[in-house]
Backbone bond lengths (Angstrom), bond angles and torsions (degrees), N, CA, C in turn:
res aa  C-N    CA-C-N  psi(-1)  N-CA   C-N-CA  omega(-1)  CA-C   N-CA-C  phi
1 M - - - 1.459 - - 1.500 106.33 -
2 R 1.484 112.48 132.73 1.446 119.56 -178.09 1.550 110.17 -70.66
3 R 1.333 113.92 132.50 1.560 115.18 -176.54 1.641 104.86 -91.97
4 M 1.292 109.38 141.27 1.543 119.14 -180.00 1.563 104.97 -84.04
5 A 1.372 109.50 136.99 1.464 115.85 176.91 1.455 115.35 -64.07
6 T 1.178 120.59 139.15 1.544 125.96 178.78 1.421 110.76 -79.41
7 P 1.255 116.31 156.83 1.463 118.76 179.47 1.500 110.29 -59.46
8 G 1.280 116.39 -35.57 1.499 115.95 174.99 1.532 116.84 -62.08
9 C 1.363 114.12 -36.58 1.360 116.81 176.62 1.479 116.61 -67.70
10 L 1.411 113.17 -39.61 1.542 119.71 173.82 1.552 111.62 -57.89
11 A 1.328 118.19 -44.48 1.451 121.97 178.47 1.518 110.07 -56.84
12 V 1.334 115.41 -44.27 1.514 120.29 -177.79 1.509 110.28 -62.58
13 L 1.428 112.15 -45.43 1.475 119.88 -176.10 1.619 111.64 -64.48
14 M 1.413 113.74 -36.21 1.439 116.48 174.70 1.464 116.32 -65.80
15 A 1.384 114.78 -38.65 1.513 120.78 174.35 1.440 110.91 -60.01
16 I 1.394 121.60 -38.89 1.381 125.34 -170.65 1.502 105.35 -71.02
17 L 1.394 117.30 -42.93 1.475 121.89 -177.33 1.499 108.19 -67.06
18 A 1.289 118.20 -42.15 1.448 119.25 178.24 1.509 114.51 -61.27
19 A 1.356 113.88 -36.21 1.584 118.19 175.22 1.504 112.59 -66.04
20 A 1.410 109.12 -29.10 1.535 114.13 -175.87 1.413 111.93 -78.13
21 T 1.379 117.11 -17.72 1.526 116.85 179.56 1.484 113.05 -64.11
22 P 1.361 122.08 131.56 1.473 121.25 -173.96 1.464 110.12 -56.21
23 V 1.293 116.41 138.52 1.459 127.57 -177.93 1.573 106.61 -62.17
24 A 1.301 114.40 -42.88 1.523 118.46 -175.02 1.482 111.22 -65.53
25 A 1.344 116.82 -29.41 1.508 118.94 177.69 1.569 111.92 -70.94
26 R 1.338 113.39 -39.02 1.485 117.71 176.54 1.463 110.14 -68.82
27 E 1.307 121.76 -40.07 1.445 123.46 175.90 1.493 111.27 -60.42
28 Q 1.366 117.98 -45.21 1.371 124.93 176.27 1.522 114.67 -48.14
29 R 1.384 108.64 -52.94 1.537 114.83 -179.10 1.551 112.90 -61.85
30 A 1.323 110.40 -38.61 1.468 113.05 179.53 1.480 113.72 -69.54
31 G 1.305 116.25 -37.39 1.496 117.61 -179.40 1.484 108.00 -71.14
32 T 1.382 125.16 -37.12 1.414 125.07 176.00 1.606 110.16 -59.67
33 A 1.283 114.01 -45.23 1.477 118.69 177.04 1.486 114.00 -60.21
34 A 1.353 115.98 -39.22 1.453 119.21 -178.66 1.575 109.54 -72.61
35 R 1.373 117.35 -36.12 1.383 115.77 -178.27 1.526 111.55 -71.78
36 S 1.366 118.15 -35.02 1.322 121.21 177.50 1.595 110.61 -66.30
37 H 1.284 113.93 -37.65 1.502 113.53 173.19 1.551 115.71 -60.38
38 R 1.354 111.58 -40.92 1.449 115.84 177.89 1.462 112.14 -63.75
39 A 1.303 113.63 -47.15 1.510 115.43 -179.56 1.519 116.16 -56.78
40 L 1.334 115.25 -36.15 1.442 118.91 176.50 1.462 112.18 -63.02
41 R 1.337 116.19 -34.29 1.497 122.17 -178.72 1.480 114.86 -85.15
42 R 1.306 122.06 -15.44 1.478 123.47 -174.23 1.428 111.03 -77.71
43 P 1.314 122.39 123.87 1.498 128.30 177.69 1.523 109.84 -62.85
44 L 1.309 113.92 135.61 1.440 116.30 -179.40 1.428 113.45 -58.92
45 A 1.329 119.20 -29.70 1.533 126.35 -175.17 1.500 107.67 -59.69
46 H 1.250 121.06 -22.77 1.484 123.19 -174.64 1.555 112.06 -74.16
47 G 1.384 115.69 -14.10 1.456 117.04 -176.62 1.601 108.51 -89.75
48 R 1.254 114.33 80.30 1.593 123.35 -178.42 1.521 108.09 -94.16
49 H 1.288 112.63 147.60 1.472 123.78 176.60 1.515 105.39 -80.88
50 A 1.399 116.23 141.96 1.476 122.37 179.22 1.544 108.48 -79.06
51 I 1.232 116.56 129.73 1.543 120.50 173.03 1.547 105.10 -114.77
52 R 1.311 118.24 124.00 1.441 128.27 -175.40 1.564 109.23 -107.47
53 H 1.293 119.32 -23.27 1.517 124.04 -174.34 1.507 103.61 -130.12
54 V 1.468 113.01 133.91 1.417 116.55 171.52 1.546 105.78 -127.44
55 V 1.317 114.06 138.64 1.450 125.85 176.63 1.561 113.10 -117.94
56 W 1.323 116.36 131.43 1.436 118.40 170.85 1.480 108.04 -116.39
57 V 1.357 114.32 130.67 1.616 117.80 169.28 1.504 104.12 -112.36
58 L 1.381 109.65 122.44 1.540 115.62 -178.48 1.503 111.06 -99.14
59 M 1.331 114.64 121.54 1.449 125.94 179.79 1.563 104.22 -104.41
60 E 1.369 116.84 176.65 1.540 119.68 -167.84 1.486 113.15 -136.90
61 N 1.294 114.72 141.51 1.409 134.12 161.97 1.561 114.50 39.99
62 Q 1.333 116.11 59.62 1.489 121.63 170.52 1.441 113.49 -130.67
63 D 1.244 118.11 141.01 1.472 122.42 173.49 1.540 108.22 -72.74
64 Y 1.339 114.86 151.70 1.460 120.07 178.90 1.595 111.02 -49.47
65 S 1.303 111.90 -47.51 1.453 116.16 -172.90 1.649 112.58 -72.84
66 S 1.280 112.98 -17.37 1.485 116.73 178.92 1.578 112.83 -77.93
67 V 1.393 114.70 -13.61 1.365 122.46 171.90 1.410 122.30 -112.13
68 I 1.283 111.94 -50.06 1.497 121.05 178.33 1.574 108.89 -73.09
69 G 1.336 116.18 116.28 1.459 120.26 -178.74 1.587 109.69 90.67
70 S 1.214 117.77 2.55 1.503 121.19 179.56 1.449 111.09 -81.10
71 G 1.342 113.74 136.81 1.447 117.72 171.92 1.502 117.66 -74.78
72 D 1.417 113.55 -7.90 1.375 116.99 175.57 1.580 114.66 -89.08
73 A 1.296 108.98 -1.32 1.519 115.38 178.90 1.446 117.75 -132.45
74 P 1.292 114.66 57.51 1.563 119.68 -176.94 1.431 116.00 -60.15
75 Y 1.385 116.55 -39.96 1.428 117.47 -177.46 1.569 110.46 -73.80
76 I 1.353 117.74 -38.71 1.471 114.72 173.60 1.495 114.37 -60.84
77 N 1.273 115.10 -40.79 1.510 116.68 178.73 1.510 109.92 -67.18
78 R 1.290 121.09 -34.11 1.469 120.70 175.59 1.596 111.28 -62.21
79 L 1.345 110.75 -43.48 1.568 113.95 175.24 1.561 111.39 -59.08
80 A 1.332 114.14 -40.25 1.467 115.53 -178.10 1.600 110.60 -66.58
81 R 1.300 115.38 -36.97 1.429 117.70 -178.29 1.536 111.54 -75.53
82 T 1.231 115.41 -35.61 1.533 121.15 -172.87 1.569 106.17 -79.69
83 Y 1.308 120.09 -40.01 1.417 118.30 -173.29 1.535 107.63 -108.37
84 G 1.330 118.87 -96.43 1.386 119.00 -175.72 1.504 114.51 -151.51
85 L 1.259 124.36 153.17 1.392 131.19 -172.74 1.539 110.72 -145.69
86 A 1.392 116.37 120.12 1.369 124.67 176.53 1.560 107.32 -83.97
87 T 1.270 127.09 106.20 1.449 128.54 -169.31 1.565 111.36 -86.56
88 R 1.336 119.57 -12.29 1.449 118.28 172.37 1.487 112.62 -124.57
89 Y 1.236 121.30 60.68 1.416 126.52 -177.44 1.465 109.73 -104.89
90 S 1.348 119.18 132.44 1.482 124.82 -175.73 1.520 111.75 -126.21
91 A 1.377 113.37 140.08 1.512 114.63 170.92 1.455 109.01 -78.98
92 I 1.334 119.40 -175.80 1.432 124.94 -169.48 1.411 117.69 -98.67
93 S 1.488 111.11 -39.63 1.468 114.94 -169.19 1.548 105.54 -160.06
94 H 1.389 116.61 -173.70 1.400 125.20 170.30 1.600 103.33 -132.18
95 P 1.240 115.01 154.16 1.491 137.04 -16.51 1.623 111.38 -69.52
96 S 1.408 108.30 -149.19 1.435 111.52 -172.99 1.543 119.27 -66.88
97 L 1.356 114.04 -45.93 1.514 116.53 -165.49 1.588 110.65 -62.02
98 P 1.398 121.26 -44.17 1.430 114.29 178.59 1.559 112.63 -59.86
99 N 1.231 121.32 -26.77 1.434 117.70 172.68 1.407 118.46 -72.68
100 Y 1.282 119.05 -35.77 1.432 120.64 172.40 1.552 115.98 -65.26
101 V 1.376 112.32 -33.97 1.436 122.58 178.96 1.505 105.77 -70.53
102 A 1.320 116.07 -47.70 1.430 120.97 -176.98 1.624 108.81 -58.69
103 L 1.224 116.46 -42.19 1.470 125.08 -178.38 1.403 109.82 -58.03
104 T 1.374 118.14 -41.62 1.553 121.18 -171.53 1.483 116.13 -97.74
105 S 1.442 112.16 -17.04 1.440 112.09 -179.63 1.507 119.30 -123.70
106 G 1.344 114.37 -6.67 1.438 119.35 -178.31 1.532 116.35 89.39
107 G 1.416 116.55 12.94 1.432 121.04 -177.32 1.408 109.68 -172.97
108 T 1.279 121.39 159.54 1.467 124.09 179.15 1.507 111.68 -83.59
109 Q 1.418 117.80 -2.94 1.392 116.82 -179.89 1.476 121.92 55.19
110 G 1.375 109.88 23.68 1.496 117.24 -175.50 1.571 119.29 74.44
111 I 1.307 110.64 9.91 1.508 117.01 -175.67 1.548 106.53 -87.86
112 S 1.403 108.46 134.95 1.539 112.09 177.96 1.579 107.80 -137.64
113 D 1.337 121.71 24.36 1.350 125.26 -178.33 1.575 110.15 -143.11
114 D 1.297 117.66 -174.62 1.438 121.37 -178.18 1.683 112.64 -118.22
115 S 1.297 108.82 28.05 1.549 113.23 -179.06 1.515 112.53 -64.43
116 D 1.296 119.71 160.96 1.372 123.64 -177.66 1.578 116.83 -79.38
117 P 1.271 119.01 178.36 1.465 116.27 -170.52 1.542 112.61 -67.22
118 S 1.335 123.72 -21.81 1.429 126.18 174.59 1.531 110.91 -60.18
119 S 1.371 120.05 -22.35 1.387 122.23 -178.95 1.568 110.06 -96.68
120 H 1.339 116.26 -20.66 1.453 121.67 -171.97 1.576 107.17 -137.90
121 R 1.360 113.10 80.23 1.421 119.89 172.94 1.513 110.14 -86.28
122 L 1.204 121.83 99.11 1.519 126.88 -164.34 1.502 108.31 -88.99
123 G 1.321 117.82 125.70 1.460 123.06 173.09 1.493 111.71 -97.55
124 A 1.324 119.97 0.82 1.488 119.72 178.95 1.510 114.01 -69.47
125 P 1.302 115.90 152.46 1.442 117.03 177.02 1.523 111.91 -67.33
126 S 1.235 122.18 156.53 1.435 123.25 178.42 1.532 111.16 -141.63
127 I 1.301 122.00 173.85 1.392 125.78 174.16 1.481 112.08 -69.30
128 F 1.254 119.94 -24.20 1.348 123.50 176.51 1.636 111.76 -72.60
129 G 1.197 113.98 -40.12 1.499 122.06 173.37 1.521 109.54 -71.81
130 Q 1.200 121.44 -21.20 1.505 123.36 174.76 1.528 113.53 -76.37
131 L 1.360 112.22 -15.40 1.472 119.99 -175.16 1.580 111.56 -132.84
132 P 1.293 113.53 66.70 1.569 116.68 -170.78 1.622 106.50 -81.71
133 G 1.281 112.20 177.73 1.475 115.99 172.21 1.494 116.32 70.09
134 G 1.345 113.71 30.54 1.531 115.42 -178.11 1.518 116.09 87.60
135 A 1.337 115.94 -3.20 1.565 120.19 178.38 1.563 106.96 -70.74
136 S 1.360 121.05 -20.51 1.479 118.36 173.46 1.515 106.87 -124.46
137 R 1.342 112.72 159.18 1.444 115.78 176.47 1.499 108.04 -154.90
138 S 1.393 113.37 137.68 1.593 125.28 176.80 1.517 101.95 -102.68
139 L 1.352 116.63 131.14 1.411 125.93 171.61 1.564 107.21 -118.78
140 E 1.408 114.34 109.15 1.404 120.84 -175.10 1.553 111.89 -109.98
141 Q 1.182 119.30 116.52 1.508 125.68 -178.51 1.512 106.64 -68.92
142 G 1.317 116.80 125.81 1.498 120.17 173.54 1.459 112.96 84.35
143 M 1.333 121.78 -4.35 1.454 121.70 178.29 1.551 107.37 -65.45
144 P 1.404 118.57 134.22 1.373 119.39 -172.26 1.582 113.43 -79.74
145 S 1.277 115.57 -26.21 1.437 117.79 174.85 1.573 108.93 -154.48
146 A 1.338 116.30 170.75 1.447 118.91 -178.94 1.458 114.73 -52.74
147 C 1.288 120.02 135.62 1.480 124.90 173.69 1.532 111.74 51.14
148 A 1.282 119.30 39.45 1.498 116.81 -177.36 1.559 110.03 -71.33
149 T 1.333 116.51 137.45 1.397 124.18 -167.35 1.519 106.36 -109.12
150 G 1.303 124.16 22.92 1.446 127.75 176.22 1.437 112.56 -145.41
151 D 1.343 116.44 144.74 1.438 117.54 -177.99 1.544 109.37 -67.01
152 S 1.441 110.59 152.39 1.508 118.16 -176.91 1.502 108.65 -158.34
153 G 1.428 116.25 107.45 1.312 122.06 178.36 1.592 110.72 65.15
154 E 1.397 119.45 -120.29 1.436 120.91 -179.89 1.453 111.13 -93.45
155 Y 1.309 115.83 10.64 1.507 120.78 -179.78 1.590 106.79 -97.19
156 A 1.341 121.65 128.69 1.370 128.04 176.62 1.495 113.58 -121.73
157 V 1.267 116.46 119.07 1.454 122.27 -171.45 1.487 110.14 -64.21
158 R 1.274 118.37 -30.59 1.538 125.06 -178.02 1.674 108.32 -61.60
159 H 1.331 112.58 -21.81 1.421 116.63 176.56 1.463 115.14 -95.33
160 N 1.314 120.60 14.13 1.461 129.67 -176.48 1.575 105.78 -129.60
161 P 1.336 114.30 82.13 1.475 118.81 -173.13 1.547 114.15 -60.78
162 E 1.403 112.40 -36.15 1.492 112.88 -175.18 1.488 117.08 -54.64
163 A 1.476 114.42 -26.86 1.473 119.63 -178.38 1.491 112.82 -70.41
164 Y 1.331 118.78 -7.93 1.420 126.21 -173.05 1.490 113.61 -91.55
165 Y 1.300 117.89 -24.15 1.432 124.66 -175.48 1.501 112.59 -83.40
166 A 1.305 119.37 105.07 1.497 125.99 -167.30 1.502 110.45 -58.65
167 K 1.304 115.07 -38.23 1.514 121.60 -170.69 1.587 112.39 -76.07
168 L 1.364 112.24 -7.53 1.484 118.92 179.66 1.513 111.85 -99.12
169 H 1.346 121.45 14.93 1.394 119.92 -172.85 1.571 113.68 -50.81
170 G 1.267 117.58 -53.70 1.464 119.41 -179.71 1.508 113.03 -70.32
171 E 1.277 119.93 -36.04 1.454 128.81 177.13 1.610 105.83 -62.97
172 C 1.391 115.68 -52.12 1.387 122.29 -176.09 1.659 109.84 -56.20
173 R 1.295 117.56 -40.02 1.413 119.70 -179.23 1.598 108.61 -64.17
174 R 1.201 116.42 -28.62 1.577 118.13 -178.62 1.451 111.03 -86.17
175 S 1.386 120.80 -41.60 1.463 120.95 -158.98 1.596 107.42 -113.91
176 D 1.318 121.51 -4.60 1.463 124.94 -178.21 1.521 107.60 -108.00
177 V 1.404 115.61 85.72 1.398 121.51 -168.68 1.501 117.70 -121.84
178 P 1.343 118.40 158.63 1.386 120.34 -176.27 1.635 110.16 -60.07
179 L 1.264 118.25 142.29 1.517 120.21 169.91 1.444 110.20 -82.94
180 S 1.314 115.02 117.53 1.443 123.36 -179.53 1.494 114.96 -151.29
181 G 1.248 124.26 135.71 1.450 121.78 -178.86 1.550 110.16 72.85
182 R 1.343 113.57 -161.85 1.556 113.39 175.33 1.386 114.54 -65.49
183 P 1.379 115.65 138.54 1.460 118.13 179.35 1.509 115.34 -69.01
184 D 1.286 112.93 139.38 1.538 117.84 -176.52 1.547 106.68 -100.61
185 L 1.353 113.33 117.10 1.462 116.22 -176.69 1.579 110.02 -114.71
186 S 1.240 115.26 31.20 1.455 118.79 -175.93 1.482 110.88 -76.96
187 A 1.269 119.48 -18.20 1.513 124.13 179.04 1.651 105.29 -76.93
188 R 1.299 113.75 154.22 1.375 119.38 179.13 1.545 111.90 -57.27
189 F 1.426 109.08 -44.59 1.453 116.63 -174.94 1.481 109.48 -126.02
190 T 1.285 119.70 126.62 1.502 124.41 178.44 1.532 116.24 -122.38
191 F 1.231 115.51 121.98 1.504 122.86 -177.98 1.517 109.41 -101.97
192 V 1.271 118.91 117.35 1.440 122.99 -178.51 1.580 114.33 -112.06
193 T 1.370 113.65 126.29 1.478 112.56 176.95 1.651 103.66 -122.18
194 P 1.313 114.22 120.05 1.503 116.81 170.69 1.549 109.56 -70.94
195 N 1.369 117.08 167.59 1.440 115.83 177.75 1.542 109.68 -74.91
196 L 1.307 113.84 -176.52 1.527 119.07 -168.09 1.547 112.54 -72.03
197 V 1.274 114.82 -18.88 1.484 118.36 171.47 1.497 113.16 -80.96
198 N 1.257 114.86 -51.11 1.456 122.58 -177.83 1.443 116.14 -71.56
199 D 1.459 118.87 -17.69 1.439 115.53 178.53 1.564 109.94 -99.23
200 M 1.322 114.72 16.43 1.516 121.53 176.57 1.534 112.39 75.95
201 H 1.355 122.28 -3.99 1.438 119.31 175.77 1.493 114.53 -58.72
202 D 1.378 111.80 -59.59 1.554 117.03 179.93 1.575 106.71 -99.88
203 G 1.291 118.81 -20.33 1.415 121.94 174.46 1.561 111.52 -89.58
204 S 1.296 108.09 178.94 1.447 118.66 -177.38 1.590 113.79 -96.81
205 V 1.312 116.63 167.02 1.487 123.40 174.04 1.597 107.07 -43.53
206 G 1.423 108.99 -49.34 1.461 117.26 -171.88 1.590 104.92 -61.05
207 D 1.315 122.68 -46.37 1.388 129.17 -172.93 1.587 103.68 -57.01
208 G 1.325 117.78 -55.06 1.423 124.25 -179.77 1.538 110.63 -53.85
209 N 1.332 116.08 -46.19 1.519 119.78 -177.99 1.480 107.27 -62.15
210 R 1.479 123.00 -39.88 1.324 121.26 179.91 1.468 112.37 -64.87
211 F 1.319 116.98 -47.72 1.456 117.29 172.22 1.431 118.16 -50.39
212 L 1.313 118.07 -48.25 1.431 119.00 -179.70 1.576 112.54 -63.55
213 Q 1.259 112.92 -34.49 1.499 120.46 -175.21 1.476 107.51 -64.09
214 R 1.451 117.04 -30.63 1.489 118.94 178.60 1.585 108.90 -88.35
215 F 1.328 114.28 -33.82 1.475 115.04 -166.36 1.523 111.74 -87.99
216 V 1.370 119.16 -39.63 1.508 117.72 -179.77 1.432 114.85 -61.07
217 P 1.372 124.60 -37.02 1.409 120.34 175.30 1.527 112.08 -63.08
218 E 1.308 118.94 -32.03 1.483 118.72 168.27 1.500 117.69 -59.23
219 L 1.307 115.91 -42.62 1.431 118.87 173.53 1.517 111.37 -65.39
220 L 1.343 119.50 -39.32 1.441 117.94 175.75 1.517 121.12 -66.56
221 A 1.331 110.74 -19.63 1.474 119.32 176.66 1.492 114.41 -89.18
222 T 1.261 121.84 -3.95 1.518 126.92 179.39 1.580 107.33 -64.93
223 Q 1.289 111.07 151.88 1.405 119.29 172.00 1.468 116.64 -53.78
224 Q 1.393 113.90 -43.04 1.419 118.72 174.36 1.557 118.79 -59.67
225 Y 1.268 111.71 -46.32 1.517 113.14 -179.99 1.548 110.23 -69.75
226 R 1.344 117.13 -43.29 1.453 117.15 173.90 1.455 115.04 -61.56
227 A 1.349 126.21 -17.99 1.442 126.51 168.71 1.460 113.80 -73.30
228 R 1.314 119.42 -11.98 1.367 124.60 173.54 1.538 110.44 74.59
229 D 1.344 115.33 39.63 1.501 116.98 178.13 1.548 110.12 -140.77
230 T 1.406 111.46 30.99 1.503 117.39 -177.57 1.581 111.72 -126.83
231 A 1.260 119.35 133.63 1.448 122.60 174.50 1.638 105.99 -115.30
232 I 1.219 114.24 144.41 1.504 122.49 -176.79 1.514 106.63 -126.87
233 F 1.338 114.15 129.43 1.405 118.48 176.81 1.600 111.90 -121.76
234 I 1.308 114.03 117.43 1.480 120.16 179.01 1.649 106.67 -95.46
235 V 1.220 118.65 113.98 1.472 119.23 -175.45 1.529 112.85 -136.13
236 W 1.264 119.18 148.19 1.529 125.30 176.31 1.514 111.54 -90.31
237 D 1.335 118.43 138.52 1.430 119.80 -171.96 1.586 112.16 -70.57
238 E 1.363 113.06 -34.98 1.514 119.20 -179.61 1.525 103.98 -164.45
239 N 1.392 116.05 165.76 1.419 123.76 179.32 1.641 106.83 -88.12
240 A 1.276 112.68 -173.18 1.419 117.69 179.33 1.572 114.00 -88.48
241 G 1.309 114.97 9.44 1.411 120.89 178.75 1.524 119.21 117.15
242 A 1.351 115.00 2.91 1.394 116.87 179.41 1.554 111.60 -72.26
243 S 1.308 119.91 159.09 1.390 125.19 -175.05 1.540 111.30 -60.20
244 G 1.313 120.25 143.12 1.380 123.52 -179.41 1.554 118.24 85.02
245 N 1.300 114.97 -16.60 1.522 122.29 176.11 1.483 109.86 54.62
246 R 1.291 118.39 42.12 1.452 124.32 -175.91 1.639 109.77 -82.08
247 V 1.291 112.47 131.61 1.546 115.92 -171.95 1.536 102.02 -134.04
248 P 1.338 117.08 162.89 1.502 121.50 167.64 1.418 114.78 -69.95
249 C 1.280 122.10 148.36 1.415 131.26 166.95 1.492 110.34 -137.67
250 I 1.322 117.92 110.97 1.446 122.34 179.88 1.481 112.86 -106.06
251 V 1.311 122.19 131.46 1.405 130.69 -172.47 1.513 106.62 -108.12
252 I 1.326 118.72 125.16 1.509 118.55 173.82 1.603 107.39 -126.95
253 S 1.333 111.31 136.50 1.523 115.37 172.95 1.475 104.80 -168.27
254 P 1.279 116.80 163.16 1.492 119.79 -178.89 1.483 114.95 -66.65
255 F 1.342 114.03 -7.99 1.447 118.84 -179.88 1.592 116.61 -111.48
256 T 1.302 110.38 7.31 1.374 120.12 -170.33 1.685 109.28 -106.63
257 H 1.275 120.21 107.55 1.438 120.03 -169.09 1.586 107.67 -132.14
258 G 1.307 115.15 103.00 1.429 121.59 172.97 1.483 117.14 59.74
259 V 1.412 114.16 39.52 1.451 120.88 -179.69 1.520 109.79 -87.48
260 S 1.337 115.56 134.43 1.424 122.99 171.52 1.622 107.99 -128.00
261 D 1.345 112.42 103.73 1.491 116.64 -174.82 1.454 115.57 -104.93
262 S 1.357 119.04 121.25 1.372 121.22 -176.39 1.510 116.70 -93.04
263 R 1.339 118.81 5.38 1.408 120.27 -176.65 1.561 106.93 -69.47
264 S 1.365 117.20 154.17 1.428 125.62 -175.45 1.611 108.88 -78.20
265 Y 1.305 113.06 118.25 1.382 121.76 177.26 1.559 116.10 -125.49
266 S 1.311 116.48 156.80 1.458 120.95 172.73 1.528 110.97 -138.09
267 H 1.400 112.36 -179.44 1.430 114.74 174.44 1.572 112.62 -57.93
268 Y 1.237 115.90 -33.98 1.559 118.93 172.00 1.556 110.67 -58.78
269 S 1.306 120.25 -33.27 1.426 123.63 172.56 1.505 116.64 -59.31
270 L 1.337 108.27 -43.54 1.402 117.00 -175.89 1.597 109.91 -68.99
271 L 1.393 111.64 -42.59 1.543 113.81 173.95 1.548 114.34 -60.86
272 R 1.349 112.17 -40.14 1.532 116.43 -178.85 1.463 109.48 -62.80
273 T 1.422 117.38 -46.95 1.496 122.95 -177.11 1.552 109.51 -57.24
274 T 1.427 114.17 -46.54 1.305 114.59 -175.28 1.544 117.17 -69.73
275 E 1.383 113.78 -33.19 1.485 117.70 172.87 1.489 113.50 -71.40
276 E 1.398 117.56 -28.54 1.385 118.46 178.75 1.571 110.81 -72.84
277 V 1.245 119.65 -45.28 1.555 120.99 -179.05 1.493 110.94 -71.87
278 L 1.388 118.73 -19.69 1.443 122.28 -179.69 1.617 109.88 -94.39
279 G 1.356 115.28 -6.04 1.441 118.08 -176.51 1.535 120.37 72.75
280 L 1.453 115.12 33.11 1.371 120.64 -171.90 1.523 106.81 -111.69
281 P 1.359 118.77 155.44 1.414 124.12 173.26 1.534 110.74 -61.99
282 L 1.301 113.50 148.08 1.483 121.09 177.94 1.458 113.93 -78.00
283 L 1.262 119.01 127.91 1.521 124.91 177.81 1.484 113.91 -92.69
284 G 1.331 117.94 133.81 1.420 124.16 164.65 1.503 108.95 51.13
285 R 1.276 119.84 -135.54 1.421 123.04 -171.34 1.638 117.99 -77.44
286 A 1.315 108.18 3.16 1.427 115.62 170.96 1.589 110.56 -64.69
287 D 1.335 114.33 -26.65 1.432 123.60 179.63 1.471 115.64 -58.34
288 S 1.457 118.59 -30.43 1.438 123.41 -169.13 1.542 104.47 -116.75
289 A 1.278 120.82 4.83 1.521 121.67 -178.97 1.568 111.85 -85.23
290 H 1.263 117.85 154.23 1.456 120.08 173.93 1.561 109.16 -65.45
291 S 1.354 115.05 138.27 1.482 116.69 -178.61 1.544 106.00 -96.17
292 M 1.287 120.73 148.59 1.454 130.38 174.52 1.487 112.84 -85.69
293 V 1.339 117.41 -9.79 1.548 120.58 -177.02 1.584 109.35 -64.71
294 G 1.241 110.32 128.44 1.436 116.31 178.07 1.530 112.48 91.65
295 R 1.243 120.13 -0.91 1.517 126.98 -179.38 1.451 110.26 -99.84
296 F 1.293 119.65 -26.82 1.472 123.14 -165.88 1.565 110.75 -124.03
297 G 1.339 117.90 21.51 1.376 123.42 174.42 1.561 114.92 93.09
298 F 1.296 114.51 0.53 1.585 120.24 174.29 1.478 110.73 -140.10
């Protein structure tokens, strides 16, 4: 007669079978459960796109309301609607040079005029110095030769901040070059200055609009932008004198779609944002400025 297994025997048998289950299989199930639990807890905002190249295009001397909503700037306004617009962005000072220096070093370095580099040989650290060896590049439209330190035709040295940082002399000769032909965005950071007509300083809002209508598509056609790892900022250095120094700042990236951001930003915010996405230490007052990271899709 066949004997029935006792409850004690069944318990022993189940323990043996459990021990025989492959350890790897149990660990795999536990790992899957843990990952699922973490995924449920992870905020969606943490999933940001990687930006490896940043481009600034510096325009000149226009109030926010002279550009945004202007019938003379249809292409610029289309960019603002299609990509992103910071609606409360302010410059730092007047005239031009202190703004360019603040943008690139985190402070005006005591400058309150537009004198050339012979009067302002800056020893302060800059974003150019943070990215040596071709990792940064300045593209200056109309500049007669690399790192030119004097005005020439429609080229104004006060709009070329890299030429002011004394420690960058050798680097400046290699990386601060005339803008000609198709723009080279292979550097991690690219600073673009149109000439005095195209940046709206001596030209009109319409002149600047026509320049950007030609130039921005060239930026969008580059290998770097098509690789979906490039952000482009079009910003004005200062306004025409209205209170608050409010200026337009347009943000273009493959991940920026119809964003209108009313947070308060400044040139220090742009420096901070660029340093953050490129993994650089924050310079000067960039440390306390509002960041744009996470607000425009990256």
